[in-house]
N, C-alpha and C positions, 0 to 999 in steps of 0.2 A: 702764326703769331708773329709780330713784327717787335724787333728789339727797340726800347725806348734809348734814343739818342740823347747823350748828355749834353746840356746847354754848353755855350761858350764861356759863361761864367765858371762851371764847375769844372772844365778844362784849363781854364785859367788859374784855379785855385789850386789844382793839382800840379800845374807847372810851377807855380809860387813856391809851394810846400816844398816840391823837390829841389827848388833851388836853395830855400832856407836849410833843407835837410844837409845839402852839401856843404853849407857853411860851417858844418860840423867838423870839417878837415881843416878848418882855421879855428880851431878850439871854441866854436859858437854853436856847441851842441843846445838842442832844444827849442831853437827858434822857430822851427816847423810847428811844433807842440805849441808855442806859445800863439801863432798865428790861426790855429785851428781852434782855439779856445780851451786848450787843456794847460791853464795857467798853472795849476801846482805841480803836475808832470814835468811843464816845461822848465818851472824853475829848479825842479830837481834836476832835471837833465843838464842844465846849465853849470850847476853846483857840483856833479859828480862827472863830468864830460860823456853826458849819455849813459849813466850807469857803467861808466866804465867800458864805452864804447860797444856793449853788448846791445844794450836798449837802442842805441842810434843805428845798429846794423838792422835790427828786427824791426824797426819803425819802417825802414825801406820798404817793407812789404803791407804796411798798415796806412801809409799815406793817402791811397786812394779812397779806403773806407772813412780816414780822418775827415779828409777834405770834402767829400760827398755830405756826411753827417753833418759839417759845420755850415756848409751851404743851406743844407735843408733848415737848419736853426735859423739862420739868418733870412732865407727868402721864402722858405716853405714850399718850395718845389720837390714834386716825386723823385723819387730814388730812382737811378738808372741802372739798367742791366747790361751795360756796357763794360 
């Protein structure tokens, strides 16, 4: 069985999400959540500086899944095994 290779759009979404996550170092926490369609938690992250930095750090590990889910919502592609 071969692995499903993620499309270039998914890779671009993940890369952009990580760039927006990095904006948290400049007091703009939560932009990656807003970009991936998580409006309520994105606003919460903005107001609390990423849940006082803890949520911002944890999101570092959740970004790939968040980006793929949002991509599937927008384009209906299959999930990747990458």
